[in-house]
MIDOSE-1310 file (N, C-alpha, C; in nm, 2 decimals, decimal comma, always signed):
residues 135
mgik	-0,77/-2,89/+4,65/-0,71/-2,78/+4,59/-0,63/-2,70/+4,69; -0,52/-2,64/+4,65/-0,44/-2,56/+4,74/-0,48/-2,42/+4,75; -0,40/-2,34/+4,83/-0,42/-2,20/+4,85/-0,36/-2,12/+4,73; -0,44/-2,05/+4,66/-0,39/-1,97/+4,54/-0,36/-1,83/+4,57
wvge	-0,41/-1,78/+4,68/-0,38/-1,64/+4,72/-0,35/-1,63/+4,87; -0,25/-1,56/+4,91/-0,22/-1,53/+5,05/-0,22/-1,38/+5,06; -0,33/-1,33/+5,13/-0,35/-1,19/+5,14/-0,37/-1,13/+5,00; -0,28/-1,03/+4,96/-0,29/-0,97/+4,83/-0,20/-1,04/+4,73
teik	-0,13/-1,15/+4,77/-0,03/-1,21/+4,68/-0,09/-1,33/+4,61; -0,08/-1,33/+4,48/-0,12/-1,45/+4,40/+0,00/-1,55/+4,41; -0,03/-1,67/+4,44/+0,07/-1,78/+4,43/+0,07/-1,83/+4,29; +0,17/-1,80/+4,22/+0,18/-1,84/+4,08/+0,23/-1,99/+4,06
ekht	+0,21/-2,04/+3,94/+0,25/-2,18/+3,92/+0,40/-2,20/+3,94; +0,48/-2,10/+3,90/+0,62/-2,10/+3,92/+0,64/-1,98/+4,02; +0,69/-2,02/+4,13/+0,71/-1,91/+4,24/+0,85/-1,92/+4,29; +0,91/-1,81/+4,31/+1,05/-1,80/+4,37/+1,05/-1,80/+4,52
asch	+1,15/-1,87/+4,57/+1,17/-1,87/+4,72/+1,32/-1,85/+4,74; +1,35/-1,79/+4,86/+1,49/-1,76/+4,89/+1,51/-1,76/+5,04; +1,63/-1,77/+5,08/+1,67/-1,76/+5,22/+1,67/-1,61/+5,25; +1,71/-1,58/+5,38/+1,71/-1,44/+5,42/+1,82/-1,36/+5,35
cgav	+1,94/-1,41/+5,34/+2,05/-1,33/+5,28/+2,05/-1,34/+5,13; +1,97/-1,42/+5,07/+1,96/-1,43/+4,92/+2,07/-1,52/+4,86; +2,15/-1,59/+4,94/+2,25/-1,68/+4,88/+2,18/-1,80/+4,81; +2,07/-1,84/+4,87/+1,99/-1,96/+4,81/+1,87/-1,91/+4,75
elel	+1,84/-1,95/+4,62/+1,72/-1,91/+4,55/+1,67/-2,04/+4,49; +1,54/-2,06/+4,51/+1,47/-2,18/+4,45/+1,36/-2,14/+4,36; +1,32/-2,22/+4,27/+1,20/-2,21/+4,19/+1,11/-2,32/+4,23; +0,99/-2,29/+4,27/+0,90/-2,40/+4,31/+0,79/-2,40/+4,20
tlpn	+0,75/-2,52/+4,16/+0,64/-2,54/+4,07/+0,52/-2,58/+4,16; +0,42/-2,48/+4,16/+0,30/-2,50/+4,25/+0,17/-2,49/+4,17; +0,15/-2,59/+4,09/+0,03/-2,58/+4,00/-0,10/-2,57/+4,07; -0,11/-2,61/+4,20/-0,23/-2,60/+4,28/-0,22/-2,51/+4,39
gien	-0,12/-2,42/+4,39/-0,09/-2,32/+4,49/-0,02/-2,39/+4,61; -0,04/-2,34/+4,73/+0,02/-2,39/+4,85/-0,07/-2,51/+4,90; -0,01/-2,63/+4,89/-0,08/-2,75/+4,93/-0,04/-2,80/+5,06; -0,14/-2,84/+5,14/-0,12/-2,90/+5,27/-0,03/-2,81/+5,37
prrc	-0,06/-2,68/+5,39/+0,02/-2,61/+5,48/+0,00/-2,66/+5,62; +0,11/-2,67/+5,69/+0,11/-2,73/+5,83/+0,23/-2,69/+5,91; +0,22/-2,72/+6,04/+0,33/-2,71/+6,13/+0,35/-2,85/+6,18; +0,46/-2,88/+6,24/+0,49/-3,01/+6,30/+0,54/-2,99/+6,44
ncsi	+0,51/-3,08/+6,53/+0,56/-3,07/+6,66/+0,68/-3,15/+6,70; +0,75/-3,21/+6,59/+0,87/-3,29/+6,62/+0,98/-3,20/+6,67; +1,09/-3,25/+6,72/+1,19/-3,18/+6,79/+1,25/-3,07/+6,70; +1,28/-3,09/+6,57/+1,34/-2,99/+6,49/+1,23/-2,89/+6,44
crrk	+1,12/-2,93/+6,41/+1,01/-2,84/+6,36/+0,97/-2,74/+6,47; +0,96/-2,80/+6,59/+0,92/-2,71/+6,70/+1,02/-2,59/+6,71; +1,15/-2,63/+6,69/+1,25/-2,53/+6,71/+1,26/-2,43/+6,59; +1,23/-2,48/+6,47/+1,24/-2,38/+6,36/+1,11/-2,31/+6,34
gaim	+1,00/-2,36/+6,38/+0,87/-2,28/+6,39/+0,81/-2,25/+6,25; +0,86/-2,32/+6,15/+0,81/-2,28/+6,01/+0,68/-2,34/+5,98; +0,60/-2,27/+5,89/+0,49/-2,33/+5,82/+0,54/-2,39/+5,70; +0,51/-2,52/+5,68/+0,56/-2,59/+5,56/+0,44/-2,63/+5,47
asvn	+0,47/-2,65/+5,34/+0,38/-2,70/+5,25/+0,45/-2,80/+5,16; +0,38/-2,88/+5,08/+0,44/-2,99/+5,01/+0,45/-2,96/+4,86; +0,55/-3,02/+4,80/+0,57/-3,02/+4,65/+0,64/-3,15/+4,61; +0,61/-3,20/+4,49/+0,68/-3,32/+4,45/+0,83/-3,29/+4,44
ldgi	+0,92/-3,39/+4,44/+1,06/-3,37/+4,43/+1,10/-3,29/+4,31; +1,04/-3,31/+4,20/+1,07/-3,24/+4,08/+1,01/-3,10/+4,08; +0,94/-3,06/+4,19/+0,88/-2,93/+4,20/+0,97/-2,82/+4,26; +1,09/-2,86/+4,29/+1,19/-2,76/+4,34/+1,31/-2,76/+4,25
kilk	+1,35/-2,65/+4,21/+1,47/-2,63/+4,13/+1,56/-2,53/+4,20; +1,69/-2,57/+4,23/+1,78/-2,47/+4,29/+1,83/-2,38/+4,18; +1,80/-2,25/+4,19/+1,84/-2,16/+4,09/+1,98/-2,10/+4,12; +2,01/-2,09/+4,25/+2,13/-2,02/+4,30/+2,16/-2,07/+4,44
gkea	+2,29/-2,10/+4,47/+2,33/-2,12/+4,60/+2,34/-2,27/+4,65; +2,34/-2,36/+4,55/+2,35/-2,50/+4,59/+2,47/-2,52/+4,69; +2,58/-2,46/+4,66/+2,70/-2,47/+4,75/+2,68/-2,41/+4,89; +2,58/-2,32/+4,90/+2,55/-2,26/+5,03/+2,46/-2,35/+5,12
lkly	+2,39/-2,44/+5,05/+2,29/-2,52/+5,13/+2,37/-2,63/+5,21; +2,33/-2,65/+5,33/+2,38/-2,75/+5,42/+2,27/-2,85/+5,45; +2,31/-2,97/+5,47/+2,22/-3,08/+5,50/+2,23/-3,12/+5,64; +2,11/-3,14/+5,71/+2,10/-3,19/+5,85/+2,01/-3,30/+5,85
qfnt	+2,05/-3,41/+5,91/+1,97/-3,53/+5,94/+1,99/-3,58/+6,08; +1,88/-3,64/+6,13/+1,89/-3,69/+6,27/+1,80/-3,81/+6,28; +1,79/-3,88/+6,39/+1,70/-3,99/+6,43/+1,71/-4,10/+6,32; +1,61/-4,12/+6,24/+1,61/-4,22/+6,14/+1,69/-4,19/+6,02
qtak	+1,75/-4,07/+6,01/+1,83/-4,03/+5,89/+1,75/-4,03/+5,76; +1,62/-4,03/+5,76/+1,54/-4,04/+5,64/+1,52/-3,90/+5,59; +1,46/-3,81/+5,67/+1,44/-3,67/+5,62/+1,57/-3,60/+5,60; +1,57/-3,52/+5,50/+1,69/-3,44/+5,46/+1,65/-3,29/+5,47
hffc	+1,70/-3,22/+5,58/+1,67/-3,08/+5,61/+1,78/-3,00/+5,55; +1,74/-2,90/+5,47/+1,83/-2,81/+5,40/+1,82/-2,67/+5,46; +1,93/-2,60/+5,48/+1,93/-2,46/+5,53/+2,05/-2,39/+5,47; +2,04/-2,26/+5,47/+2,14/-2,17/+5,42/+2,26/-2,17/+5,52
sncg	+2,38/-2,20/+5,47/+2,49/-2,19/+5,57/+2,54/-2,05/+5,60; +2,49/-1,95/+5,53/+2,52/-1,81/+5,56/+2,42/-1,75/+5,66; +2,29/-1,76/+5,64/+2,20/-1,69/+5,73/+2,12/-1,79/+5,82; +2,13/-1,92/+5,79/+2,07/-2,02/+5,88/+1,93/-2,05/+5,85
iyth	+1,87/-1,99/+5,75/+1,72/-2,01/+5,72/+1,70/-2,15/+5,66; +1,60/-2,22/+5,72/+1,56/-2,35/+5,66/+1,48/-2,32/+5,54; +1,51/-2,38/+5,43/+1,44/-2,36/+5,30/+1,35/-2,47/+5,26; +1,40/-2,60/+5,28/+1,32/-2,71/+5,24/+1,37/-2,84/+5,30
hqrr	+1,30/-2,94/+5,29/+1,34/-3,08/+5,34/+1,27/-3,19/+5,26; +1,35/-3,29/+5,24/+1,29/-3,41/+5,18/+1,22/-3,48/+5,29; +1,09/-3,51/+5,27/+1,00/-3,55/+5,38/+1,03/-3,70/+5,42; +1,02/-3,72/+5,55/+1,03/-3,86/+5,60/+0,90/-3,94/+5,58
snpn	+0,78/-3,87/+5,59/+0,66/-3,94/+5,58/+0,62/-3,97/+5,43; +0,68/-3,89/+5,34/+0,66/-3,91/+5,20/+0,79/-3,86/+5,13; +0,89/-3,96/+5,11/+1,02/-3,92/+5,05/+1,01/-3,88/+4,91; +0,89/-3,89/+4,84/+0,88/-3,84/+4,71/+0,84/-3,69/+4,70
eygf	+0,83/-3,63/+4,82/+0,80/-3,49/+4,83/+0,90/-3,41/+4,91; +0,91/-3,28/+4,88/+0,98/-3,19/+4,96/+0,88/-3,11/+5,04; +0,91/-3,08/+5,16/+0,84/-2,98/+5,24/+0,92/-2,85/+5,22; +0,85/-2,74/+5,20/+0,92/-2,62/+5,19/+0,87/-2,51/+5,29
nvac	+0,96/-2,42/+5,32/+0,93/-2,31/+5,42/+0,84/-2,21/+5,34; +0,71/-2,20/+5,38/+0,62/-2,10/+5,31/+0,67/-1,96/+5,33; +0,74/-1,93/+5,44/+0,79/-1,79/+5,46/+0,90/-1,76/+5,36; +0,96/-1,85/+5,29/+1,07/-1,83/+5,20/+1,01/-1,79/+5,06
legv	+0,88/-1,81/+5,04/+0,82/-1,77/+4,91/+0,82/-1,61/+4,90; +0,87/-1,57/+4,79/+0,89/-1,42/+4,77/+0,75/-1,36/+4,77; +0,74/-1,25/+4,85/+0,61/-1,17/+4,86/+0,50/-1,24/+4,94; +0,53/-1,35/+5,01/+0,42/-1,42/+5,08/+0,44/-1,40/+5,23
dpfl	+0,33/-1,36/+5,30/+0,33/-1,34/+5,44/+0,26/-1,47/+5,50; +0,33/-1,56/+5,56/+0,26/-1,69/+5,61/+0,16/-1,66/+5,72; +0,17/-1,55/+5,78/+0,08/-1,52/+5,89/-0,06/-1,49/+5,84; -0,07/-1,47/+5,71/-0,21/-1,45/+5,65/-0,28/-1,58/+5,61
lgdi	-0,21/-1,69/+5,63/-0,27/-1,82/+5,59/-0,39/-1,86/+5,68; -0,40/-1,80/+5,80/-0,51/-1,84/+5,89/-0,47/-1,96/+5,98; -0,57/-2,04/+6,02/-0,54/-2,15/+6,10/-0,46/-2,26/+6,02; -0,35/-2,31/+6,08/-0,27/-2,41/+6,02/-0,27/-2,54/+6,09
eend	-0,29/-2,64/+6,02/-0,29/-2,78/+6,08/-0,16/-2,81/+6,14; -0,16/-2,89/+6,25/-0,04/-2,94/+6,31/-0,03/-3,09/+6,30; +0,09/-3,13/+6,25/+0,11/-3,27/+6,24/+0,18/-3,32/+6,37; +0,15/-3,45/+6,40/+0,21/-3,50/+6,52/+0,34/-3,58/+6,49
gvnh	+0,44/-3,50/+6,48/+0,58/-3,55/+6,45/+0,64/-3,62/+6,57; +0,59/-3,58/+6,69/+0,65/-3,65/+6,81/+0,62/-3,80/+6,81; +0,51/-3,83/+6,76/+0,46/-3,97/+6,76/+0,46/-4,03/+6,62; +0,56/-3,99/+6,54/+0,57/-4,04/+6,40/+0,59/-4,19/+6,39
padv	+0,52/-4,26/+6,31/+0,53/-4,41/+6,30/+0,67/-4,46/+6,26; +0,75/-4,38/+6,20/+0,88/-4,42/+6,15/+0,99/-4,40/+6,26; +0,95/-4,34/+6,37/+1,05/-4,32/+6,47/+1,12/-4,45/+6,52; +1,24/-4,44/+6,56/+1,31/-4,55/+6,62/+1,26/-4,57/+6,76
vgk	+1,21/-4,69/+6,79/+1,16/-4,72/+6,92/+1,27/-4,75/+7,01; +1,26/-4,70/+7,14/+1,36/-4,73/+7,24/+1,48/-4,64/+7,24; +1,47/-4,53/+7,17/+1,58/-4,43/+7,17/+1,56/-4,34/+7,30
């Protein structure tokens, strides 16, 4: 089961997320709350420093700002990282380890303070089994 409350904030089944400037707005379907919150130590995640959680691909609907989203890919070109082209905030990514899921930036959830989640698991993205050997 996922996290249903963060501090005083109830995580609803349908929860809104947005970038900093508000150009991008998403609706997330979170029937079990925030599932599998984690950090990753791969090169991009180390730099963005976000706490991510997972949702099925059909669990994210872009309500506003599809044209403002930019795609970034690197290494195996499997993961698709999306960020706002106006304010630069990472909103979500299609996962490399499970392409049937999006990872989303917990800090983008409206009214949620990710610092209230407590201890967060860290994934070893540096040694990901899908990495290109010999790069």
